[in-house]
C-alpha positions as CSV (number, residue, x, y, z in Angstrom):
1,X,0.4,-0.6,0.0
2,X,2.0,3.3,-1.1
3,X,0.9,6.7,0.6
4,X,-0.8,8.2,-2.1
5,X,-3.9,5.7,-1.2
6,X,-3.8,6.1,2.6
7,X,-4.6,10.0,1.9
8,X,-7.8,10.3,3.1
9,X,-9.3,12.3,-0.5
10,X,-10.1,16.0,0.4
11,X,-13.2,17.6,-1.1
12,X,-14.4,20.5,-2.2
13,X,-16.1,23.3,-0.1
14,X,-18.8,24.5,-1.1
15,X,-17.8,28.2,-2.3
16,X,-15.0,27.1,-3.8
17,X,-17.2,23.9,-5.5
18,X,-20.0,26.8,-7.0
19,X,-16.6,29.6,-7.2
20,X,-17.7,29.9,-11.4
21,X,-21.2,30.5,-10.3
22,X,-20.5,33.1,-8.1
23,X,-18.1,35.1,-10.3
24,X,-20.9,35.1,-13.1
25,X,-23.5,36.6,-10.3
26,X,-21.2,39.0,-9.0
27,X,-20.4,40.1,-13.1
28,X,-24.0,40.4,-13.6
29,X,-24.9,41.9,-10.2
30,X,-22.8,44.7,-11.3
31,X,-23.7,45.0,-14.9
32,X,-27.6,45.3,-13.3
33,X,-26.3,47.7,-10.4
34,X,-24.7,50.0,-13.4
35,X,-28.0,50.2,-14.8
36,X,-30.1,50.8,-12.2
37,X,-27.2,53.7,-10.5
38,X,-26.2,55.2,-13.0
39,X,-25.0,58.8,-11.7
40,X,-23.6,57.2,-8.8
41,X,-21.6,54.5,-10.7
42,X,-20.3,57.4,-13.2
43,X,-19.2,59.9,-10.0
44,X,-17.2,56.5,-8.0
45,X,-15.7,56.8,-11.4
46,X,-14.3,59.9,-11.2
47,X,-12.5,59.6,-8.0
48,X,-9.2,59.1,-8.7
49,X,-6.0,60.1,-7.0
50,X,-3.0,59.4,-9.5
51,X,-5.0,57.9,-12.5
52,X,-5.6,55.2,-9.8
53,X,-9.8,54.7,-9.6
54,X,-10.3,54.6,-5.6
55,X,-13.0,52.6,-5.1
56,X,-11.3,50.0,-7.0
57,X,-8.3,50.1,-5.0
58,X,-9.7,49.7,-2.2
59,X,-12.0,46.6,-3.3
60,X,-8.7,45.2,-3.8
61,X,-7.7,46.3,-0.7
62,X,-10.4,44.7,1.4
63,X,-9.9,41.2,-1.6
64,X,-5.5,41.4,-1.2
65,X,-5.7,42.5,3.0
66,X,-6.9,38.8,4.4
67,X,-4.2,37.2,2.2
68,X,-1.6,39.1,3.7
69,X,-2.7,38.5,7.3
70,X,-3.0,34.8,6.7
71,X,-6.6,34.2,8.0
72,X,-7.9,31.2,7.9
73,X,-11.8,31.0,7.9
74,X,-12.1,28.0,8.9
75,X,-10.7,28.4,11.7
76,X,-13.7,31.3,12.8
77,X,-16.5,28.6,12.7
78,X,-15.2,27.0,16.0
79,X,-14.4,30.7,17.7
80,X,-18.0,31.7,17.3
81,X,-19.2,29.5,19.7
82,X,-17.9,32.0,22.4
83,X,-20.9,34.1,23.2
84,X,-18.9,36.9,24.2
85,X,-18.2,37.0,19.6
86,X,-21.5,36.9,19.4
87,X,-21.9,40.9,21.1
88,X,-21.1,43.3,17.6
89,X,-19.1,46.0,20.4
90,X,-16.6,42.9,20.9
91,X,-16.1,43.1,16.8
92,X,-15.6,46.4,16.7
93,X,-14.2,47.9,19.6
94,X,-11.3,44.7,20.3
95,X,-10.9,43.0,16.9
96,X,-11.3,45.3,14.2
97,X,-8.8,47.6,15.2
98,X,-6.0,44.9,15.7
99,X,-7.1,43.4,12.9
100,X,-5.9,46.4,10.7
101,X,-3.3,47.4,13.2
102,X,-1.5,44.1,12.5
103,X,-1.0,44.8,8.9
104,X,0.7,48.1,9.4
105,X,3.8,45.7,11.4
């Protein structure tokens, strides 16, 4: 028996399994939003600093930042079981500032 056959197969998580669907839904949603709120979208397109679109830069930063911190989102399920974490004030007063400051170091 080889080492490869003894390893249990890892199942694909729900989000990863339907990733193409999520991307397609986001594209359709973005196009739909641009038709519904055309004036707001045009205004957001004018917000630039040094030829960099600020809303796009913020969204990319929000996408990359958790990877920089190497957050294991699967472990958040275990943490959520503690009653303290269900209080909104805990997140705002403790975790959010620490998460932000850790990324600056």
